[in-house]
C-alpha positions in Angstrom: 108.0 64.2 101.4 109.6 64.6 97.8 113.3 65.8 98.1 112.6 68.8 95.9 110.1 70.5 98.2 111.8 73.3 100.3 110.4 74.2 103.7 110.3 77.9 103.7 108.4 81.0 103.4 111.2 83.0 101.8 112.1 81.5 98.4 115.3 82.3 97.1 115.0 85.0 94.4 115.9 84.0 90.8 118.9 85.8 89.3 117.9 88.8 87.6 114.4 89.0 89.5 113.2 92.5 89.2 111.5 92.1 92.3 114.4 90.8 94.4 114.6 92.3 97.9 116.7 95.3 98.6 120.4 94.5 99.9 121.4 95.3 103.6 125.0 96.7 104.0 124.9 96.3 107.8 127.4 99.2 109.3 127.2 101.5 106.3 127.6 105.0 107.4 124.3 106.2 106.0 120.7 104.9 105.7 120.7 105.0 101.9 123.9 103.0 101.7 122.8 100.6 104.5 119.4 99.9 103.2 116.1 99.1 104.7 115.1 96.1 106.7 111.9 94.6 105.6 110.2 91.9 107.4 106.4 92.9 106.8 104.2 90.1 105.3 102.4 92.2 102.6 105.0 91.9 99.9 107.1 88.8 100.1 109.3 89.5 97.2 110.5 92.8 99.3 111.6 90.6 102.1 115.2 90.8 103.2 114.8 89.5 107.0 113.9 86.4 108.8 111.0 86.6 111.1 108.3 89.5 111.3 108.0 92.7 113.2 106.6 93.1 116.8 108.7 90.5 118.6 106.7 88.3 121.1 103.7 90.4 120.2 103.8 89.1 116.4 102.0 86.1 117.8 98.9 88.5 119.1 99.0 89.9 115.8 98.7 86.6 113.8 95.7 85.6 116.1 93.9 89.0 115.5 94.3 88.3 111.6 93.2 84.6 112.3 90.0 85.8 114.1 89.2 88.5 111.6 89.7 91.4 113.6 92.7 92.6 111.6 93.1 92.8 107.7 96.2 91.0 106.7 97.1 93.5 104.3 97.4 96.3 106.9 100.2 98.7 106.6 100.8 101.4 109.4 100.2 105.2 108.6 103.3 106.7 110.1 102.2 110.4 109.8 103.2 112.4 112.9 104.8 109.2 114.4 108.3 110.8 114.2 110.5 110.5 117.3 110.0 113.3 120.0 113.7 113.6 120.3 116.5 113.6 118.3 118.9 110.4 118.8 121.8 110.0 116.4 123.3 109.5 113.9 126.5 108.8 116.0 129.9 107.6 115.0 129.4 104.1 116.4 126.6 103.4 114.0 129.3 102.7 111.4 132.2 101.3 113.5 132.2 97.5 112.5 130.9 95.2 115.0 129.5 98.0 117.5 125.7 97.3 117.1 124.5 93.8 116.1 121.4 93.4 117.9 119.2 96.4 117.0 118.6 98.7 114.1 120.4 102.2 114.8 118.3 103.5 112.1 115.0 102.0 113.4 113.4 104.9 114.7 114.1 107.2 111.5 112.3 105.0 108.7 109.7 106.9 108.1 112.2 110.0 107.1 115.1 108.4 105.8 113.2 105.7 103.6 110.4 107.9 102.7 110.9 107.5 99.1 110.9 103.9 99.4 107.7 103.9 101.4 106.1 106.2 99.0 107.0 103.6 96.3 105.2 101.0 98.0 107.6 99.3 100.2 106.3 98.1 103.5 109.0 99.5 105.9 108.0 99.7 109.6 109.9 101.2 112.5 111.6 99.1 115.1 112.1 101.8 117.5 109.9 104.7 118.8 110.7 107.6 121.0 108.3 109.7 122.8 108.0 112.0 126.0 106.0 111.3 129.4 106.2 111.8 132.9 106.6 109.0 135.7 106.0 109.1 139.4 107.0 106.5 142.0 106.0 106.5 145.7 109.8 106.0 146.3 110.8 109.4 144.6 108.2 110.9 146.7 109.8 109.6 149.9 113.2 110.7 148.3 111.9 114.2 148.2 110.5 114.0 151.9 114.1 112.5 153.2 116.0 115.2 151.5 117.8 113.3 149.1 116.1 114.8 146.0 115.1 118.3 145.7 112.6 119.5 143.2 113.6 122.1 140.7 110.2 122.6 138.8 111.6 121.3 135.5 113.0 117.7 135.7 111.4 117.1 138.9 108.2 118.5 140.6 107.3 118.5 144.1 104.7 116.1 143.5 107.3 113.4 142.6 106.3 113.9 138.9 109.6 113.3 136.9 109.8 114.6 133.1 111.3 111.8 130.9 112.0 110.9 127.4 111.5 107.7 126.6 112.3 105.0 123.5 111.0 101.3 122.9 113.3 98.9 120.9 112.5 95.9 119.5 115.6 93.6 118.6 116.9 93.3 115.1 119.6 90.7 115.1 122.5 91.0 112.3 123.3 87.3 112.4 127.1 87.9 111.3 127.7 90.1 113.9 125.8 88.1 116.7 128.0 85.1 115.8 131.3 86.9 116.0 130.4 88.6 119.3 129.8 85.0 120.8 132.8 83.9 118.9 131.1 81.1 117.2 130.4 80.2 113.5 127.3 81.9 111.9 126.3 78.4 110.7 126.3 77.2 114.4 124.5 80.2 115.5 121.5 79.6 112.8 121.4 76.0 113.4 121.3 76.5 117.1 118.2 78.9 116.8 116.4 76.8 114.4 116.5 73.4 116.3 115.7 75.2 119.7 112.7 76.9 118.5 111.4 73.7 117.1 112.3 74.6 113.5 110.0 77.9 113.8 112.2 79.8 111.4 113.5 77.3 108.5 115.0 80.2 106.7 117.9 80.1 109.4 119.4 77.2 107.7 117.8 77.2 104.3 118.5 80.9 103.4 122.0 81.8 104.1 121.7 84.7 102.1 119.1 86.5 104.5 121.4 87.9 107.2 118.8 89.9 109.5 116.5 88.1 111.8 113.9 89.7 114.1 113.4 87.1 116.9 110.4 86.8 118.8 111.5 88.2 122.0 111.0 91.2 124.0 113.1 94.3 123.5 113.7 97.2 126.1 112.6 100.6 127.1 114.9 103.4 127.8 114.0 106.2 130.2 116.0 109.3 129.9 116.3 112.1 132.3 117.7 115.4 131.0 118.4 116.8 127.4 118.8 113.6 125.2 120.6 116.0 122.4 123.7 116.0 125.1 124.4 112.2 124.5 127.4 111.7 122.4 129.2 114.7 123.5 132.4 114.0 125.5 131.8 116.6 128.0 128.4 114.9 129.0 128.3 113.4 132.1 126.0 110.1 132.1 124.4 108.2 135.0 122.9 104.9 134.2 120.7 102.3 135.7 120.8 98.8 133.6 117.8 97.1 134.8 116.6 93.3 133.7 112.8 93.0 134.2 111.6 91.4 137.4 107.9 91.8 137.3 107.3 90.5 140.8 109.2 93.2 142.1 109.0 96.1 139.9 105.3 96.0 139.6 103.9 94.3 142.7 106.7 94.9 145.2 107.6 91.4 146.1 110.5 91.6 148.6 112.3 88.5 147.8 114.8 90.2 145.8 116.2 94.0 145.5 114.9 94.6 141.8 112.7 97.4 142.8 114.5 99.3 145.4 117.7 99.2 143.0 115.5 100.4 140.3 114.2 103.2 142.4 117.6 104.0 143.6 119.0 104.2 139.9 116.3 106.5 138.9 117.3 108.8 142.1 120.8 108.8 140.7 119.8 109.5 137.0 117.5 112.6 138.3 120.5 114.0 140.4 122.6 113.7 137.2 120.1 115.3 134.9 119.7 118.1 137.6 123.6 118.9 137.2 123.2 119.1 133.5 124.0 115.6 132.8 121.9 112.9 131.2 120.3 110.0 133.2 119.5 106.7 131.6 117.5 103.7 132.7 117.8 100.7 130.5 115.1 98.4 131.0 115.5 94.9 129.3 112.8 92.3 129.2 114.9 89.3 130.4 112.5 88.2 133.1 114.1 86.0 135.8 117.6 86.1 134.3 116.1 85.3 131.0 114.8 82.0 132.1 111.3 83.2 132.2 108.8 83.7 135.1 107.7 79.8 135.2 111.4 78.9 135.8 111.8 81.6 138.3 108.8 80.4 140.5 110.0 76.9 140.6 113.4 77.9 141.8 111.5 79.9 144.6 109.8 76.7 145.7 112.9 74.7 145.5 114.7 77.2 147.5 112.1 77.9 149.9 111.4 73.9 150.5 114.6 72.8 150.8 116.0 71.2 154.2 117.2 73.9 156.4 115.1 76.7 154.5 116.3 79.5 151.9 120.4 79.5 152.1 122.9 81.6 150.5 125.1 78.8 150.2 122.7 76.6 147.9 121.1 79.8 145.9 122.9 79.2 142.6 122.4 75.5 143.0 118.9 75.3 143.2 118.5 77.5 140.0 120.9 75.3 138.1 118.6 72.2 139.3 115.7 73.5 137.7 117.3 75.7 134.6 120.4 74.1 133.9 122.1 77.1 134.2 122.5 80.1 136.8 122.0 82.9 134.2 120.9 83.2 130.7 121.0 87.0 130.0 124.3 87.0 128.0 125.2 90.6 128.6 127.4 90.6 125.6 124.6 92.3 123.4 123.7 94.7 125.9 126.3 97.3 125.1 124.8 97.8 121.6 122.4 100.3 123.1 124.8 102.4 124.5 126.6 102.6 121.0 123.3 103.5 119.4 123.2 106.4 121.9 126.8 107.7 121.4 127.6 106.9 124.9 131.5 106.1 125.4 131.7 106.7 128.9 129.3 106.1 132.0 130.2 108.7 134.9 127.8 106.9 137.5 126.9 103.3 136.9 124.1 102.2 139.2 124.9 98.4 139.2 127.1 96.0 141.1 126.9 93.4 138.6 130.5 92.0 137.1 128.9 90.3 134.3 127.3 93.8 133.1 130.5 95.9 133.9 133.0 93.2 132.0 130.5 93.5 129.1 130.5 97.3 128.7 134.3 97.6 129.2 134.8 94.8 126.7 133.1 97.1 124.2 135.4 100.1 125.0 132.7 101.8 127.2 134.4 103.4 130.3 132.6 103.2 133.7 134.1 105.6 136.0 131.8 104.9 139.3 130.0 102.0 140.2 127.0 102.9 142.5 126.0 99.8 145.1 122.3 99.8 146.2 122.2 101.3 150.1 122.1 98.5 152.6 119.0 99.9 154.2 117.1 99.5 150.9 117.7 95.9 150.7 114.6 94.0 152.1 114.8 91.4 154.8 114.0 88.7 152.5 116.2 89.4 149.8 119.5 89.1 152.3 119.8 85.5 151.1 120.3 86.8 147.3 123.0 89.5 148.2 124.8 87.0 150.7 124.8 84.6 147.9 126.1 86.9 145.4 128.8 88.6 147.6 130.0 85.1 148.7 130.2 83.8 145.1 132.2 87.0 144.0 129.4 88.4 142.1 130.2 91.7 142.9 134.0 92.6 142.9 133.7 96.3 143.9 131.8 95.2 147.1 134.3 95.9 150.1 132.7 94.8 153.4 133.6 95.9 156.7 134.4 93.2 159.4 131.0 93.0 161.0 129.3 92.5 157.4 132.0 90.2 156.2 131.2 87.9 159.3 127.6 88.1 158.8 127.7 87.5 155.1 130.1 84.6 155.5 127.7 83.2 158.6 124.8 83.2 156.3 126.5 81.7 153.4 127.8 78.5 155.4 124.5 77.9 157.2 123.4 74.3 157.1 
């Protein structure tokens, strides 16, 4: 291949080119100063981000275009798509290094960049906020058991719960991502480029493009109570931070505690909302500790088939044998969503994970109380998981009584 050919879909703009893409000043105090993130494909000269919108779903969009069912030049009509609840702006949006993995203005683009859109810029939301109701059998059971009391507003006697919810696609500010992980931006770019098989050549050919829309899953937020109260120092907040587990969350698999802990976290959030605070469930698309569901099922097989059966002592070892690591969730980016919401303190944190707790406190977010999963909600087949994590010191705040300690150590040491 001739050496002068550059493999890139984003040729660098020529000096003085009037069609140069809008500058992005990440962390600016206003949307106008920050500038829009433009990653659409309808006007290449305006693109100022690597990748494209919709995360993993971008491949389906590409297939729809290739199949002729979607016009490649289609632009979304954003009429009446404004957020169903107001979120921000909050002070953290302009605090250096606080938000690096999502666009804090992503739900407001139709408003704050209305002039640019009217002038022809293809600027698209990366966050959407709406309202709905949810209902889970566990909530009706909690009502019957007297743990939850219907109030006719947040919680109905039928178990219906009123929620506000937001969908968030990832938007990475590469200099900030690199700083968060303590590495050079060039090393981050090369790693992303090489380990995606060269999928995004601009990562190494266009250092002037600082924003990357990775083709990964985002997150969904469920709010219980008045979202407008977030960001106020006197607002009490309860939260369950939950990483996706399709087998348990959707289909009720009992090999882990994911759905039971999710349901318990929702109970905690409803209680907080009924007390005048705000409950929040953050649901991240990080299946199988971000190792993926195929790897997850391979590990299940390896655990169940090892001599002596599934044991706490070899729980993490079997994961490392298949995946090479125990966990790839990298909770360092997780606090960004709390900064987006203006949250500086969480009063009730429905999580036992030290990794999540440490990432939050490292970003200056206070955790007042950590709420463990009640023992009676742990499925029998999930005891191996809990015992392995306890024995490994995964939960620093778990204080067993003598009987529990004996049982946990006995299971962990089984041969």
